[in-house]
C-alpha positions as CSV (number, residue, x, y, z in Angstrom):
1,X,0.0,0.0,0.0
2,X,2.8,2.4,0.9
3,X,4.8,1.8,-2.2
4,X,1.7,2.2,-4.5
5,X,0.7,5.4,-2.8
6,X,4.2,6.9,-2.8
7,X,4.6,6.3,-6.5
8,X,1.2,7.7,-7.4
9,X,1.9,10.9,-5.3
10,X,5.4,11.3,-6.9
11,X,3.9,11.0,-10.4
12,X,1.3,13.6,-9.4
13,X,4.2,16.0,-8.9
14,X,4.6,15.8,-5.1
15,X,8.0,15.5,-3.4
16,X,7.7,12.3,-1.5
17,X,9.8,10.6,1.3
18,X,9.2,7.1,2.5
19,X,10.2,6.0,6.1
20,X,10.3,2.3,6.3
21,X,11.0,0.2,9.5
22,X,12.4,-2.6,7.3
23,X,14.6,-2.8,4.3
24,X,14.1,-2.6,0.5
25,X,13.3,-6.4,0.3
26,X,10.1,-5.7,2.4
27,X,11.2,-8.3,4.9
28,X,8.7,-8.4,7.8
29,X,5.8,-7.1,5.5
30,X,2.7,-9.2,5.0
31,X,2.8,-8.2,1.4
32,X,6.0,-10.2,0.8
33,X,4.4,-13.4,2.2
34,X,1.0,-13.0,0.5
35,X,-0.3,-15.2,-2.3
36,X,-1.6,-12.1,-4.1
37,X,-4.8,-13.7,-5.5
38,X,-7.3,-11.3,-7.0
39,X,-10.5,-13.3,-6.4
40,X,-13.4,-11.1,-5.3
41,X,-16.1,-13.7,-5.8
42,X,-14.1,-16.5,-4.1
43,X,-13.5,-14.2,-1.1
44,X,-17.2,-13.3,-0.9
45,X,-17.7,-16.4,1.1
46,X,-15.9,-14.8,4.0
47,X,-16.2,-11.1,3.6
48,X,-18.7,-8.3,2.9
49,X,-20.1,-7.0,-0.4
50,X,-18.0,-3.8,-0.1
51,X,-14.8,-5.8,-0.2
52,X,-16.0,-7.7,-3.3
53,X,-16.8,-4.4,-5.0
54,X,-13.4,-3.1,-4.2
55,X,-11.9,-6.3,-5.6
56,X,-13.8,-5.8,-8.8
57,X,-12.3,-2.3,-9.0
58,X,-8.9,-3.8,-8.4
59,X,-9.1,-6.3,-11.2
60,X,-9.6,-3.4,-13.6
61,X,-7.0,-1.1,-12.1
62,X,-4.1,-3.5,-11.6
63,X,-3.3,-3.8,-15.4
64,X,-3.4,0.0,-15.6
65,X,-1.1,0.4,-12.6
66,X,1.4,-2.2,-13.8
67,X,1.4,-0.8,-17.4
68,X,3.1,2.3,-15.8
69,X,6.0,0.2,-14.5
70,X,9.2,-0.3,-16.5
71,X,9.6,-3.8,-15.1
72,X,7.1,-6.4,-16.2
73,X,5.2,-8.1,-13.4
74,X,3.4,-11.5,-13.8
75,X,-0.4,-11.0,-13.9
76,X,-3.1,-13.2,-15.2
77,X,-6.9,-13.4,-15.2
78,X,-7.6,-17.1,-16.0
79,X,-10.1,-17.4,-13.3
80,X,-10.2,-19.4,-10.0
81,X,-10.7,-23.1,-10.0
82,X,-12.7,-24.4,-7.0
83,X,-12.3,-28.2,-6.2
84,X,-13.5,-30.5,-3.5
85,X,-13.2,-34.2,-2.6
86,X,-16.4,-36.3,-2.5
87,X,-16.6,-36.3,1.3
88,X,-16.7,-32.5,1.3
89,X,-19.6,-32.2,-1.1
90,X,-21.9,-30.7,1.5
91,X,-19.3,-28.0,2.3
92,X,-19.0,-27.3,-1.4
93,X,-22.7,-26.9,-1.7
94,X,-22.8,-24.4,1.1
95,X,-19.9,-22.5,-0.6
96,X,-21.7,-22.5,-3.9
97,X,-24.9,-21.1,-2.3
98,X,-22.8,-18.2,-0.8
99,X,-21.3,-17.4,-4.3
100,X,-24.8,-17.5,-5.9
101,X,-26.1,-15.1,-3.2
102,X,-23.2,-12.7,-3.9
103,X,-23.9,-12.8,-7.7
104,X,-27.5,-11.9,-7.0
105,X,-26.4,-8.9,-5.0
106,X,-23.8,-7.9,-7.6
107,X,-25.0,-8.8,-11.1
108,X,-21.8,-7.4,-12.6
109,X,-19.9,-10.4,-11.3
110,X,-19.5,-13.3,-13.8
111,X,-21.5,-16.3,-12.6
112,X,-19.6,-19.5,-11.5
113,X,-19.4,-22.2,-14.1
114,X,-20.1,-25.7,-12.9
115,X,-17.5,-28.3,-14.1
116,X,-17.5,-32.0,-14.5
117,X,-14.4,-34.2,-14.5
118,X,-13.9,-33.8,-18.2
119,X,-14.1,-30.0,-18.0
120,X,-11.7,-29.9,-15.1
121,X,-9.2,-32.0,-17.0
122,X,-9.6,-29.7,-20.0
123,X,-8.9,-26.6,-17.9
124,X,-6.0,-28.2,-15.9
125,X,-4.8,-31.3,-17.8
126,X,-2.1,-32.1,-15.2
127,X,-4.8,-32.5,-12.5
128,X,-6.5,-35.1,-14.6
129,X,-9.5,-36.9,-13.3
130,X,-8.9,-36.6,-9.6
131,X,-12.0,-34.6,-9.1
132,X,-15.5,-35.3,-10.4
133,X,-16.9,-31.8,-9.8
134,X,-15.7,-28.2,-9.6
135,X,-16.4,-24.5,-10.2
136,X,-14.7,-22.0,-12.4
137,X,-14.9,-18.4,-11.3
138,X,-14.3,-16.6,-14.6
139,X,-12.1,-13.4,-14.7
140,X,-10.5,-13.7,-11.4
141,X,-6.7,-13.4,-11.3
142,X,-3.5,-13.1,-9.5
143,X,-0.1,-11.3,-9.7
144,X,3.4,-11.9,-8.5
145,X,3.6,-10.1,-5.2
146,X,7.4,-10.1,-4.9
147,X,7.9,-9.1,-8.5
148,X,5.5,-6.2,-7.9
149,X,7.3,-5.0,-4.8
150,X,10.6,-5.0,-6.6
151,X,9.1,-3.2,-9.7
152,X,7.6,-0.5,-7.4
153,X,10.9,-0.1,-5.6
154,X,12.8,0.4,-8.9
155,X,10.2,2.9,-10.1
156,X,10.3,4.9,-6.8
157,X,14.1,5.1,-7.1
158,X,13.8,6.3,-10.7
159,X,11.2,8.9,-9.6
160,X,13.6,10.4,-7.1
161,X,11.6,9.4,-4.0
162,X,13.8,9.5,-0.9
163,X,13.7,6.1,0.7
164,X,14.7,5.9,4.4
165,X,15.3,2.2,5.3
166,X,15.4,0.9,8.8
167,X,13.9,4.2,9.9
168,X,10.7,3.6,11.8
169,X,8.6,6.7,12.5
170,X,5.4,7.7,14.2
171,X,3.1,10.1,12.3
172,X,3.9,12.9,14.7
173,X,7.6,12.5,14.0
174,X,7.2,13.4,10.3
175,X,6.7,17.1,9.4
176,X,5.2,17.5,5.9
177,X,2.2,18.9,4.1
178,X,0.7,15.4,4.1
179,X,1.5,12.3,6.1
180,X,0.2,8.8,5.2
181,X,0.6,6.0,7.7
182,X,0.6,2.6,5.9
183,X,2.4,0.6,8.6
184,X,-0.2,-2.2,9.2
185,X,0.3,-3.6,12.6
186,X,3.1,-1.1,13.2
187,X,0.3,1.4,13.8
188,X,-1.2,-0.5,16.7
189,X,-0.1,1.9,19.3
190,X,-2.0,4.7,17.6
191,X,-4.9,2.5,16.5
192,X,-5.6,0.2,19.4
193,X,-8.5,-1.6,17.6
194,X,-6.0,-3.3,15.2
195,X,-5.4,-6.9,15.8
196,X,-3.1,-9.5,14.3
197,X,-4.4,-12.5,12.3
198,X,-1.6,-15.0,11.6
199,X,-1.2,-16.7,8.2
200,X,1.1,-19.5,7.2
201,X,2.3,-20.3,3.7
202,X,4.7,-22.7,2.0
203,X,6.6,-21.7,-1.2
204,X,7.2,-24.8,-3.3
205,X,9.2,-25.4,-6.5
206,X,7.4,-28.2,-8.4
207,X,8.7,-28.7,-11.9
208,X,6.3,-31.5,-12.4
209,X,3.2,-29.3,-11.8
210,X,1.6,-27.0,-14.3
211,X,-1.4,-24.9,-13.2
212,X,-2.9,-22.2,-15.3
213,X,-4.8,-20.5,-12.5
214,X,-5.1,-20.4,-8.7
215,X,-6.8,-23.5,-7.2
216,X,-8.9,-23.5,-4.0
217,X,-9.8,-26.7,-2.2
218,X,-13.0,-26.6,-0.3
219,X,-12.6,-28.2,3.1
220,X,-14.4,-27.7,6.4
221,X,-11.2,-27.2,8.4
222,X,-8.4,-26.1,6.1
223,X,-9.7,-24.5,2.8
224,X,-6.4,-24.7,0.9
225,X,-5.3,-22.4,-1.9
226,X,-2.5,-23.0,-4.4
227,X,-1.3,-19.9,-6.3
228,X,1.1,-20.5,-9.2
229,X,4.0,-18.1,-9.6
230,X,6.5,-17.9,-12.5
231,X,9.1,-20.6,-12.8
232,X,6.9,-23.5,-11.4
233,X,6.8,-21.9,-8.0
234,X,3.6,-22.3,-6.0
235,X,2.4,-20.5,-2.8
236,X,0.3,-22.9,-0.7
237,X,-1.7,-21.7,2.2
238,X,-4.8,-22.2,4.2
239,X,-4.4,-21.3,7.9
240,X,-5.9,-18.3,9.6
241,X,-5.2,-18.0,13.3
242,X,-6.3,-15.2,15.7
243,X,-2.8,-14.6,17.0
244,X,0.1,-12.2,16.9
245,X,2.5,-15.2,17.1
246,X,5.3,-14.8,14.6
247,X,7.0,-18.1,15.4
248,X,7.8,-20.6,12.6
249,X,5.1,-22.8,11.2
250,X,4.0,-25.8,13.2
251,X,4.4,-29.4,12.1
252,X,0.7,-29.9,12.0
253,X,0.2,-26.9,9.7
254,X,3.0,-28.1,7.4
255,X,1.6,-31.6,7.2
256,X,-2.0,-30.3,6.5
257,X,-0.8,-27.9,3.8
258,X,1.5,-30.5,2.1
259,X,-1.0,-33.4,2.2
260,X,-3.8,-31.2,0.9
261,X,-1.6,-29.9,-2.0
262,X,-0.6,-33.5,-2.8
263,X,-4.3,-34.5,-2.9
264,X,-4.8,-31.9,-5.6
265,X,-1.7,-32.8,-7.7
266,X,0.6,-35.8,-7.1
267,X,3.4,-33.8,-8.7
268,X,3.7,-31.9,-5.4
269,X,5.1,-35.1,-3.9
270,X,8.5,-34.3,-5.6
271,X,8.3,-30.6,-5.0
272,X,11.1,-28.8,-3.1
273,X,10.1,-26.6,-0.1
274,X,11.7,-23.3,-0.8
275,X,10.3,-21.4,2.2
276,X,8.0,-21.8,5.1
277,X,6.7,-18.4,6.1
278,X,4.5,-16.9,8.7
279,X,3.1,-13.4,8.9
280,X,0.4,-11.5,10.7
281,X,-2.1,-9.4,8.9
282,X,-3.5,-6.1,10.2
283,X,-7.2,-6.5,10.9
284,X,-9.9,-4.3,12.4
285,X,-12.8,-5.6,14.5
286,X,-15.2,-5.9,11.6
287,X,-12.5,-7.4,9.3
288,X,-13.0,-4.4,6.9
289,X,-10.5,-1.8,5.8
290,X,-10.7,1.8,6.9
291,X,-9.0,5.2,6.5
292,X,-8.6,7.3,9.6
293,X,-7.9,11.0,9.7
294,X,-5.7,11.9,12.7
295,X,-5.2,15.5,11.7
296,X,-6.5,17.4,8.6
297,X,-3.6,16.2,6.4
298,X,-2.6,13.0,8.3
299,X,-4.2,9.8,7.1
300,X,-3.9,6.2,8.4
301,X,-4.7,3.5,5.8
302,X,-5.1,0.1,7.5
303,X,-7.1,-3.0,8.1
304,X,-6.6,-4.6,4.7
305,X,-6.6,-8.0,6.5
306,X,-6.3,-10.9,4.0
307,X,-7.4,-8.8,1.0
308,X,-4.4,-6.5,0.6
309,X,-3.6,-7.1,-3.0
310,X,-7.3,-7.5,-3.9
311,X,-8.3,-4.1,-2.6
312,X,-5.1,-2.0,-2.6
313,X,-6.0,-0.2,-5.9
314,X,-9.4,0.8,-4.5
315,X,-7.8,2.1,-1.3
316,X,-5.2,3.9,-3.4
317,X,-7.8,5.7,-5.6
318,X,-9.9,6.7,-2.5
319,X,-6.8,8.3,-0.9
320,X,-5.9,10.1,-4.1
321,X,-9.4,11.5,-4.2
322,X,-9.1,12.7,-0.6
323,X,-5.8,14.4,-1.4
324,X,-7.2,16.1,-4.5
325,X,-10.7,17.0,-3.5
326,X,-10.9,16.6,0.3
327,X,-13.7,14.0,-0.2
328,X,-14.1,10.7,-2.0
329,X,-17.0,9.5,-4.1
330,X,-15.4,6.1,-4.4
331,X,-15.3,5.7,-0.6
332,X,-19.1,6.2,-0.6
333,X,-19.5,3.7,-3.5
334,X,-17.4,1.1,-1.6
335,X,-19.0,1.9,1.8
336,X,-15.5,2.5,3.0
337,X,-15.2,4.1,6.4
338,X,-13.3,7.4,6.7
339,X,-13.0,7.7,10.4
340,X,-12.0,10.7,12.6
341,X,-9.5,9.9,15.4
């Protein structure tokens, strides 16, 4: 969020400085660990309509934002494939009903397409006939989060933005016409309502696996996702724990993620584990994002939870409207809270 906003402001002619607690590799940031799936309808099963609308906006805006970068970033909109094992058919039925209800509320969303075994094999030949039923959510996408962070960094440097690494600041420590606080959980002292939600992911290198789109496995306890990245790298995750624990992944979580991935594609049996990562996502009590005005020209952007890449373009455009006009029509459209501290 911070890098996107800094670049947009620099391109608008502002002199911008970035103060970052970490380094240029974004270590310690939830954005570095994320799967970066852009799946508004899939996420509607666990979030509000406003987030879905922001996600629709993001799917349109991401190609525009990335077209302005000198470094290409992997991005695709081949849809999301939803699969389930036979014993989880009732859970899949409930999931499908939730998606149908969302499509009724938001007719602009493409309707899910029901798939049989042959259709699944056509979409993802390497999965074969492991699953007899599935859903395709057309138009959903994903991007390469680390590639994007690197591309934004290069663009910020080229734009002459002053980057201050390993330089944590409080909003009151920065004296400027405008101050934007995008620190996530780093803002907890000033925004006590923030809480941490722990996520755990594995990054796997699986040369024997080819997936053309993110795959989600419906399961009552660990609804797995597999997000393909360039070079036969896959981000595999599922866990969501109400905790600020940043310790390494547990054996149980590792076993559940790996066994579920193997059940989707046997090629993961020969994959190499590149990384086991944990991170905590900044979340507000209602699990929705918000913008808070501390002072007339000091804004906090936070609470992006598990939807950071999905809704970041919408949050960006709202903030730019606030800077330019003092109000935001988009915020009203997205039912996005602009709070007063």
